[in-house]
GUPAMAR-692044 format. One record per atom (N, C-alpha, C): residue number from 1; residue in one letter; atom name; x, z negated, y. Coordinates in steps of 0.2 Angstrom, whole numbers. Layout:
<sites>
> NUM | A | CA | X | Z | Y .
...
</sites>
This chain:
<sites>
> 1 | M | N | -153 | 349 | 9 .
> 1 | M | CA | -150 | 342 | 13 .
> 1 | M | C | -156 | 335 | 12 .
> 2 | T | N | -153 | 330 | 8 .
> 2 | T | CA | -159 | 326 | 9 .
> 2 | T | C | -157 | 320 | 13 .
> 3 | S | N | -161 | 316 | 16 .
> 3 | S | CA | -161 | 313 | 21 .
> 3 | S | C | -162 | 304 | 19 .
> 4 | P | N | -157 | 301 | 20 .
> 4 | P | CA | -159 | 292 | 16 .
> 4 | P | C | -165 | 290 | 19 .
> 5 | T | N | -168 | 286 | 13 .
> 5 | T | CA | -175 | 283 | 15 .
> 5 | T | C | -171 | 277 | 19 .
> 6 | P | N | -176 | 275 | 24 .
> 6 | P | CA | -179 | 269 | 27 .
> 6 | P | C | -176 | 261 | 23 .
> 7 | D | N | -179 | 262 | 16 .
> 7 | D | CA | -177 | 255 | 13 .
> 7 | D | C | -170 | 257 | 7 .
> 8 | A | N | -167 | 261 | 8 .
> 8 | A | CA | -160 | 261 | 5 .
> 8 | A | C | -155 | 259 | 10 .
> 9 | S | N | -150 | 253 | 6 .
> 9 | S | CA | -145 | 251 | 8 .
> 9 | S | C | -139 | 254 | 10 .
> 10 | P | N | -135 | 253 | 13 .
> 10 | P | CA | -130 | 255 | 14 .
> 10 | P | C | -126 | 253 | 10 .
> 11 | P | N | -118 | 258 | 6 .
> 11 | P | CA | -116 | 256 | 2 .
> 11 | P | C | -112 | 251 | 4 .
> 12 | D | N | -110 | 249 | 10 .
> 12 | D | CA | -105 | 244 | 10 .
> 12 | D | C | -109 | 238 | 10 .
> 13 | S | N | -115 | 236 | 11 .
> 13 | S | CA | -118 | 228 | 11 .
> 13 | S | C | -121 | 229 | 2 .
> 14 | A | N | -118 | 223 | 1 .
> 14 | A | CA | -119 | 218 | -7 .
> 14 | A | C | -126 | 217 | -9 .
> 15 | S | N | -129 | 219 | -14 .
> 15 | S | CA | -137 | 217 | -16 .
> 15 | S | C | -135 | 211 | -19 .
> 16 | P | N | -139 | 206 | -18 .
> 16 | P | CA | -140 | 198 | -20 .
> 16 | P | C | -137 | 198 | -31 .
> 17 | D | N | -139 | 204 | -32 .
> 17 | D | CA | -138 | 204 | -39 .
> 17 | D | C | -131 | 207 | -40 .
> 18 | A | N | -128 | 209 | -36 .
> 18 | A | CA | -122 | 212 | -38 .
> 18 | A | C | -116 | 207 | -39 .
> 19 | P | N | -111 | 207 | -43 .
> 19 | P | CA | -104 | 204 | -43 .
> 19 | P | C | -100 | 202 | -37 .
> 20 | L | N | -98 | 198 | -37 .
> 20 | L | CA | -93 | 198 | -30 .
> 20 | L | C | -86 | 201 | -32 .
> 21 | P | N | -83 | 202 | -28 .
> 21 | P | CA | -77 | 206 | -31 .
> 21 | P | C | -70 | 199 | -31 .
> 22 | D | N | -66 | 201 | -35 .
> 22 | D | CA | -62 | 194 | -37 .
> 22 | D | C | -61 | 191 | -29 .
> 23 | S | N | -58 | 193 | -24 .
> 23 | S | CA | -55 | 191 | -19 .
> 23 | S | C | -62 | 186 | -15 .
> 24 | A | N | -67 | 189 | -17 .
> 24 | A | CA | -73 | 184 | -15 .
> 24 | A | C | -77 | 179 | -20 .
> 25 | A | N | -74 | 178 | -24 .
> 25 | A | CA | -78 | 175 | -29 .
> 25 | A | C | -75 | 167 | -27 .
> 26 | P | N | -80 | 161 | -27 .
> 26 | P | CA | -78 | 153 | -25 .
> 26 | P | C | -76 | 150 | -30 .
> 27 | D | N | -72 | 147 | -30 .
> 27 | D | CA | -68 | 144 | -35 .
> 27 | D | C | -67 | 147 | -41 .
> 28 | T | N | -61 | 152 | -40 .
> 28 | T | CA | -57 | 154 | -45 .
> 28 | T | C | -50 | 153 | -43 .
> 29 | A | N | -48 | 151 | -49 .
> 29 | A | CA | -39 | 152 | -48 .
> 29 | A | C | -37 | 156 | -52 .
> 30 | A | N | -32 | 158 | -51 .
> 30 | A | CA | -27 | 164 | -54 .
> 30 | A | C | -26 | 161 | -59 .
> 31 | P | N | -26 | 166 | -66 .
> 31 | P | CA | -26 | 166 | -72 .
> 31 | P | C | -19 | 161 | -73 .
> 32 | D | N | -14 | 163 | -69 .
> 32 | D | CA | -8 | 161 | -70 .
> 32 | D | C | -6 | 153 | -66 .
> 33 | T | N | -11 | 150 | -65 .
> 33 | T | CA | -9 | 144 | -60 .
> 33 | T | C | -14 | 139 | -64 .
> 34 | E | N | -11 | 133 | -64 .
> 34 | E | CA | -14 | 129 | -68 .
> 34 | E | C | -17 | 123 | -66 .
> 35 | V | N | -23 | 120 | -64 .
> 35 | V | CA | -26 | 115 | -60 .
> 35 | V | C | -24 | 109 | -62 .
> 36 | P | N | -21 | 105 | -59 .
> 36 | P | CA | -18 | 98 | -64 .
> 36 | P | C | -26 | 95 | -63 .
> 37 | D | N | -25 | 89 | -69 .
> 37 | D | CA | -32 | 86 | -68 .
> 37 | D | C | -28 | 79 | -67 .
> 38 | T | N | -24 | 76 | -63 .
> 38 | T | CA | -20 | 71 | -63 .
> 38 | T | C | -27 | 67 | -58 .
> 39 | E | N | -30 | 70 | -54 .
> 39 | E | CA | -33 | 67 | -49 .
> 39 | E | C | -40 | 63 | -53 .
> 40 | V | N | -42 | 67 | -58 .
> 40 | V | CA | -47 | 64 | -62 .
> 40 | V | C | -43 | 57 | -66 .
> 41 | S | N | -40 | 58 | -69 .
> 41 | S | CA | -37 | 54 | -73 .
> 41 | S | C | -35 | 47 | -71 .
> 42 | E | N | -32 | 48 | -65 .
> 42 | E | CA | -30 | 42 | -60 .
> 42 | E | C | -36 | 40 | -56 .
> 43 | A | N | -42 | 43 | -56 .
> 43 | A | CA | -47 | 39 | -53 .
> 43 | A | C | -50 | 37 | -58 .
> 44 | G | N | -51 | 38 | -65 .
> 44 | G | CA | -55 | 36 | -70 .
> 44 | G | C | -50 | 28 | -72 .
> 45 | A | N | -44 | 29 | -71 .
> 45 | A | CA | -41 | 23 | -72 .
> 45 | A | C | -41 | 19 | -68 .
> 46 | L | N | -42 | 21 | -61 .
> 46 | L | CA | -43 | 14 | -56 .
> 46 | L | C | -49 | 14 | -59 .
> 47 | D | N | -54 | 16 | -58 .
> 47 | D | CA | -61 | 14 | -60 .
> 47 | D | C | -62 | 7 | -67 .
> 48 | E | N | -58 | 10 | -71 .
> 48 | E | CA | -59 | 6 | -77 .
> 48 | E | C | -57 | -1 | -74 .
> 49 | E | N | -49 | 0 | -70 .
> 49 | E | CA | -46 | -7 | -70 .
> 49 | E | C | -50 | -11 | -65 .
> 50 | H | N | -54 | -9 | -60 .
> 50 | H | CA | -59 | -11 | -56 .
> 50 | H | C | -63 | -14 | -60 .
> 51 | E | N | -66 | -13 | -65 .
> 51 | E | CA | -70 | -15 | -70 .
> 51 | E | C | -67 | -21 | -73 .
> 52 | R | N | -61 | -22 | -76 .
> 52 | R | CA | -59 | -27 | -78 .
> 52 | R | C | -58 | -32 | -76 .
> 53 | V | N | -58 | -32 | -68 .
> 53 | V | CA | -57 | -37 | -65 .
> 53 | V | C | -62 | -40 | -63 .
> 54 | G | N | -63 | -47 | -65 .
> 54 | G | CA | -67 | -52 | -64 .
> 54 | G | C | -67 | -54 | -57 .
> 55 | P | N | -75 | -58 | -56 .
> 55 | P | CA | -77 | -61 | -48 .
> 55 | P | C | -72 | -67 | -46 .
> 56 | L | N | -68 | -71 | -51 .
> 56 | L | CA | -64 | -75 | -51 .
> 56 | L | C | -56 | -71 | -50 .
> 57 | R | N | -54 | -67 | -54 .
> 57 | R | CA | -49 | -65 | -52 .
> 57 | R | C | -48 | -62 | -47 .
> 58 | A | N | -53 | -59 | -43 .
> 58 | A | CA | -54 | -56 | -37 .
> 58 | A | C | -52 | -62 | -32 .
> 59 | L | N | -56 | -69 | -33 .
> 59 | L | CA | -55 | -73 | -28 .
> 59 | L | C | -48 | -76 | -27 .
> 60 | L | N | -46 | -77 | -36 .
> 60 | L | CA | -40 | -81 | -34 .
> 60 | L | C | -33 | -75 | -30 .
> 61 | V | N | -35 | -69 | -31 .
> 61 | V | CA | -31 | -64 | -26 .
> 61 | V | C | -32 | -67 | -18 .
> 62 | E | N | -36 | -66 | -17 .
> 62 | E | CA | -40 | -69 | -10 .
> 62 | E | C | -37 | -76 | -8 .
> 63 | L | N | -35 | -80 | -11 .
> 63 | L | CA | -36 | -87 | -11 .
> 63 | L | C | -31 | -90 | -6 .
> 64 | P | N | -25 | -85 | -5 .
> 64 | P | CA | -19 | -86 | 2 .
> 64 | P | C | -23 | -84 | 8 .
> 65 | Y | N | -28 | -81 | 10 .
> 65 | Y | CA | -30 | -78 | 14 .
> 65 | Y | C | -36 | -83 | 15 .
> 66 | I | N | -40 | -85 | 11 .
> 66 | I | CA | -44 | -91 | 13 .
> 66 | I | C | -42 | -98 | 14 .
> 67 | L | N | -35 | -97 | 12 .
> 67 | L | CA | -33 | -105 | 15 .
> 67 | L | C | -31 | -103 | 22 .
> 68 | V | N | -29 | -100 | 23 .
> 68 | V | CA | -27 | -98 | 31 .
> 68 | V | C | -33 | -97 | 35 .
> 69 | L | N | -38 | -93 | 34 .
> 69 | L | CA | -45 | -94 | 35 .
> 69 | L | C | -48 | -100 | 36 .
> 70 | L | N | -47 | -104 | 30 .
> 70 | L | CA | -51 | -111 | 31 .
> 70 | L | C | -46 | -117 | 36 .
> 71 | A | N | -40 | -117 | 37 .
> 71 | A | CA | -35 | -119 | 42 .
> 71 | A | C | -38 | -117 | 49 .
> 72 | A | N | -41 | -110 | 49 .
> 72 | A | CA | -40 | -107 | 57 .
> 72 | A | C | -47 | -111 | 58 .
> 73 | L | N | -53 | -110 | 52 .
> 73 | L | CA | -60 | -114 | 55 .
> 73 | L | C | -59 | -121 | 57 .
> 74 | L | N | -54 | -124 | 53 .
> 74 | L | CA | -53 | -132 | 54 .
> 74 | L | C | -49 | -132 | 63 .
> 75 | A | N | -45 | -127 | 65 .
> 75 | A | CA | -44 | -128 | 70 .
> 75 | A | C | -49 | -126 | 75 .
> 76 | A | N | -52 | -122 | 76 .
> 76 | A | CA | -58 | -121 | 79 .
> 76 | A | C | -64 | -126 | 79 .
> 77 | V | N | -64 | -132 | 74 .
> 77 | V | CA | -69 | -135 | 73 .
> 77 | V | C | -65 | -142 | 79 .
> 78 | F | N | -59 | -143 | 79 .
> 78 | F | CA | -56 | -147 | 83 .
> 78 | F | C | -57 | -144 | 88 .
> 79 | V | N | -55 | -138 | 91 .
> 79 | V | CA | -56 | -136 | 98 .
> 79 | V | C | -63 | -138 | 101 .
> 80 | T | N | -68 | -135 | 97 .
> 80 | T | CA | -74 | -136 | 97 .
> 80 | T | C | -78 | -143 | 100 .
> 81 | F | N | -74 | -149 | 96 .
> 81 | F | CA | -75 | -156 | 99 .
> 81 | F | C | -69 | -157 | 103 .
> 82 | D | N | -67 | -154 | 107 .
> 82 | D | CA | -63 | -155 | 114 .
> 82 | D | C | -57 | -159 | 110 .
> 83 | R | N | -54 | -158 | 106 .
> 83 | R | CA | -47 | -159 | 103 .
> 83 | R | C | -44 | -154 | 103 .
> 84 | W | N | -42 | -149 | 110 .
> 84 | W | CA | -39 | -144 | 110 .
> 84 | W | C | -33 | -141 | 106 .
> 85 | R | N | -27 | -148 | 110 .
> 85 | R | CA | -22 | -149 | 106 .
> 85 | R | C | -20 | -148 | 99 .
> 86 | R | N | -24 | -154 | 96 .
> 86 | R | CA | -24 | -155 | 89 .
> 86 | R | C | -28 | -148 | 85 .
> 87 | G | N | -32 | -143 | 87 .
> 87 | G | CA | -36 | -136 | 87 .
> 87 | G | C | -29 | -132 | 86 .
> 88 | V | N | -26 | -132 | 93 .
> 88 | V | CA | -22 | -125 | 93 .
> 88 | V | C | -15 | -128 | 89 .
> 89 | F | N | -13 | -134 | 87 .
> 89 | F | CA | -7 | -136 | 84 .
> 89 | F | C | -10 | -135 | 75 .
> 90 | V | N | -14 | -135 | 73 .
> 90 | V | CA | -18 | -132 | 65 .
> 90 | V | C | -16 | -123 | 66 .
> 91 | L | N | -20 | -121 | 72 .
> 91 | L | CA | -18 | -115 | 72 .
> 91 | L | C | -13 | -111 | 71 .
> 92 | G | N | -7 | -114 | 76 .
> 92 | G | CA | -1 | -111 | 76 .
> 92 | G | C | 1 | -114 | 66 .
> 93 | S | N | 1 | -119 | 64 .
> 93 | S | CA | 1 | -122 | 57 .
> 93 | S | C | -2 | -117 | 52 .
> 94 | A | N | -7 | -114 | 52 .
> 94 | A | CA | -10 | -112 | 48 .
> 94 | A | C | -8 | -103 | 47 .
> 95 | L | N | -4 | -102 | 53 .
> 95 | L | CA | -1 | -96 | 55 .
> 95 | L | C | 5 | -95 | 51 .
> 96 | L | N | 10 | -101 | 51 .
> 96 | L | CA | 16 | -103 | 49 .
> 96 | L | C | 14 | -101 | 42 .
> 97 | L | N | 9 | -105 | 37 .
> 97 | L | CA | 7 | -105 | 31 .
> 97 | L | C | 5 | -97 | 29 .
> 98 | G | N | 3 | -94 | 32 .
> 98 | G | CA | 0 | -90 | 32 .
> 98 | G | C | 9 | -84 | 31 .
> 99 | S | N | 11 | -84 | 34 .
> 99 | S | CA | 20 | -80 | 35 .
> 99 | S | C | 22 | -82 | 31 .
> 100 | L | N | 21 | -90 | 26 .
> 100 | L | CA | 27 | -90 | 21 .
> 100 | L | C | 22 | -88 | 15 .
> 101 | L | N | 15 | -89 | 14 .
> 101 | L | CA | 14 | -86 | 8 .
> 101 | L | C | 14 | -79 | 9 .
> 102 | R | N | 15 | -75 | 15 .
> 102 | R | CA | 16 | -67 | 13 .
> 102 | R | C | 23 | -67 | 10 .
> 103 | A | N | 28 | -68 | 13 .
> 103 | A | CA | 34 | -69 | 10 .
> 103 | A | C | 37 | -71 | 5 .
> 104 | L | N | 33 | -75 | 2 .
> 104 | L | CA | 36 | -77 | -7 .
> 104 | L | C | 29 | -74 | -12 .
> 105 | L | N | 23 | -72 | -11 .
> 105 | L | CA | 19 | -69 | -15 .
> 105 | L | C | 20 | -63 | -14 .
> 106 | P | N | 20 | -60 | -20 .
> 106 | P | CA | 20 | -52 | -22 .
> 106 | P | C | 15 | -48 | -18 .
> 107 | S | N | 15 | -42 | -18 .
> 107 | S | CA | 11 | -37 | -13 .
> 107 | S | C | 3 | -39 | -16 .
> 108 | E | N | 4 | -38 | -24 .
> 108 | E | CA | -2 | -38 | -28 .
> 108 | E | C | -6 | -45 | -27 .
> 109 | R | N | -3 | -50 | -26 .
> 109 | R | CA | -7 | -56 | -25 .
> 109 | R | C | -6 | -58 | -19 .
> 110 | A | N | -7 | -55 | -11 .
> 110 | A | CA | -6 | -57 | -7 .
> 110 | A | C | -11 | -55 | -3 .
> 111 | G | N | -15 | -52 | -7 .
> 111 | G | CA | -23 | -53 | -5 .
> 111 | G | C | -23 | -48 | 3 .
> 112 | L | N | -28 | -51 | 8 .
> 112 | L | CA | -29 | -48 | 14 .
> 112 | L | C | -23 | -51 | 17 .
> 113 | L | N | -18 | -55 | 16 .
> 113 | L | CA | -13 | -57 | 19 .
> 113 | L | C | -8 | -50 | 21 .
> 114 | Q | N | -10 | -45 | 17 .
> 114 | Q | CA | -6 | -39 | 16 .
> 114 | Q | C | -8 | -35 | 23 .
> 115 | V | N | -5 | -34 | 26 .
> 115 | V | CA | -8 | -27 | 33 .
> 115 | V | C | -3 | -23 | 32 .
> 116 | R | N | 4 | -24 | 33 .
> 116 | R | CA | 9 | -20 | 34 .
> 116 | R | C | 16 | -21 | 29 .
> 117 | G | N | 20 | -19 | 28 .
> 117 | G | CA | 25 | -22 | 25 .
> 117 | G | C | 27 | -29 | 25 .
> 118 | R | N | 29 | -32 | 19 .
> 118 | R | CA | 30 | -38 | 19 .
> 118 | R | C | 33 | -42 | 25 .
> 119 | A | N | 41 | -40 | 28 .
> 119 | A | CA | 44 | -42 | 33 .
> 119 | A | C | 41 | -41 | 39 .
> 120 | F | N | 36 | -35 | 41 .
> 120 | F | CA | 34 | -36 | 46 .
> 120 | F | C | 27 | -39 | 47 .
> 121 | D | N | 25 | -40 | 41 .
> 121 | D | CA | 19 | -47 | 41 .
> 121 | D | C | 20 | -54 | 41 .
> 122 | S | N | 26 | -54 | 38 .
> 122 | S | CA | 28 | -62 | 38 .
> 122 | S | C | 31 | -65 | 46 .
> 123 | A | N | 36 | -57 | 50 .
> 123 | A | CA | 40 | -60 | 56 .
> 123 | A | C | 32 | -59 | 60 .
> 124 | L | N | 28 | -56 | 62 .
> 124 | L | CA | 23 | -58 | 66 .
> 124 | L | C | 19 | -64 | 66 .
> 125 | M | N | 17 | -65 | 58 .
> 125 | M | CA | 14 | -71 | 57 .
> 125 | M | C | 18 | -77 | 61 .
> 126 | A | N | 23 | -76 | 57 .
> 126 | A | CA | 29 | -82 | 61 .
> 126 | A | C | 29 | -84 | 69 .
> 127 | S | N | 32 | -78 | 70 .
> 127 | S | CA | 33 | -77 | 80 .
> 127 | S | C | 25 | -79 | 81 .
> 128 | A | N | 20 | -77 | 81 .
> 128 | A | CA | 13 | -81 | 82 .
> 128 | A | C | 11 | -88 | 83 .
> 129 | G | N | 13 | -91 | 75 .
> 129 | G | CA | 13 | -97 | 74 .
> 129 | G | C | 18 | -101 | 78 .
> 130 | V | N | 24 | -98 | 79 .
> 130 | V | CA | 30 | -102 | 82 .
> 130 | V | C | 27 | -103 | 89 .
> 131 | A | N | 25 | -97 | 92 .
> 131 | A | CA | 23 | -97 | 99 .
> 131 | A | C | 17 | -103 | 102 .
> 132 | I | N | 13 | -101 | 96 .
> 132 | I | CA | 6 | -105 | 96 .
> 132 | I | C | 8 | -115 | 96 .
> 133 | L | N | 11 | -116 | 92 .
> 133 | L | CA | 14 | -121 | 92 .
> 133 | L | C | 19 | -124 | 98 .
> 134 | W | N | 23 | -120 | 101 .
> 134 | W | CA | 27 | -122 | 106 .
> 134 | W | C | 20 | -124 | 111 .
> 135 | L | N | 18 | -118 | 112 .
> 135 | L | CA | 12 | -120 | 118 .
> 135 | L | C | 9 | -127 | 118 .
> 136 | A | N | 6 | -127 | 111 .
> 136 | A | CA | 3 | -134 | 109 .
> 136 | A | C | 8 | -139 | 112 .
> 137 | T | N | 13 | -139 | 111 .
> 137 | T | CA | 17 | -145 | 110 .
> 137 | T | C | 19 | -146 | 118 .
> 138 | S | N | 19 | -140 | 122 .
> 138 | S | CA | 25 | -139 | 127 .
> 138 | S | C | 18 | -141 | 134 .
> 139 | I | N | 13 | -139 | 132 .
> 139 | I | CA | 7 | -140 | 138 .
> 139 | I | C | 5 | -148 | 138 .
> 140 | D | N | 6 | -151 | 144 .
> 140 | D | CA | 3 | -158 | 146 .
> 140 | D | C | -4 | -157 | 144 .
> 141 | S | N | -6 | -163 | 143 .
> 141 | S | CA | -12 | -163 | 139 .
> 141 | S | C | -16 | -166 | 144 .
> 142 | L | N | -22 | -163 | 145 .
> 142 | L | CA | -26 | -164 | 153 .
> 142 | L | C | -30 | -170 | 152 .
> 143 | G | N | -30 | -174 | 155 .
> 143 | G | CA | -31 | -182 | 158 .
> 143 | G | C | -31 | -186 | 154 .
> 144 | T | N | -25 | -185 | 148 .
> 144 | T | CA | -22 | -192 | 146 .
> 144 | T | C | -19 | -195 | 148 .
> 145 | D | N | -15 | -193 | 154 .
> 145 | D | CA | -11 | -197 | 159 .
> 145 | D | C | -13 | -205 | 161 .
> 146 | S | N | -9 | -209 | 161 .
> 146 | S | CA | -12 | -216 | 162 .
> 146 | S | C | -12 | -218 | 168 .
> 147 | L | N | -19 | -217 | 170 .
> 147 | L | CA | -19 | -221 | 179 .
> 147 | L | C | -13 | -226 | 182 .
> 148 | Q | N | -12 | -225 | 186 .
> 148 | Q | CA | -8 | -229 | 189 .
> 148 | Q | C | -10 | -232 | 197 .
</sites>
């Protein structure tokens, strides 16, 4: 009778040089399964499209957003210089402008004005614009009443 030597490994453990069984082989697909290359081709097409878009075109796509942002910045300047009613009126008008641009422009040209669907974006900006305009016109301006 022979006894196993201490450095002999049991038959269950695999040596590092031994090939893995088919069930444990990493990244292997069954021979009848095709791996589609659509991910690679779509990503490549998107990369080529982004390379062709110049900085001027990217700026033109964001032009509606930039217009609304500039109007909001103008509103902030008015509010800063103590013309809050005029500033709030400009802010409400900027939101209505954004709503109109989002409703009329296609999604490819809406730029950052596009957040959700066209109807949702337009309705939300229009509602906020109308509410802000209503507040600007309905609140009595402070300290502008004539003294009697």
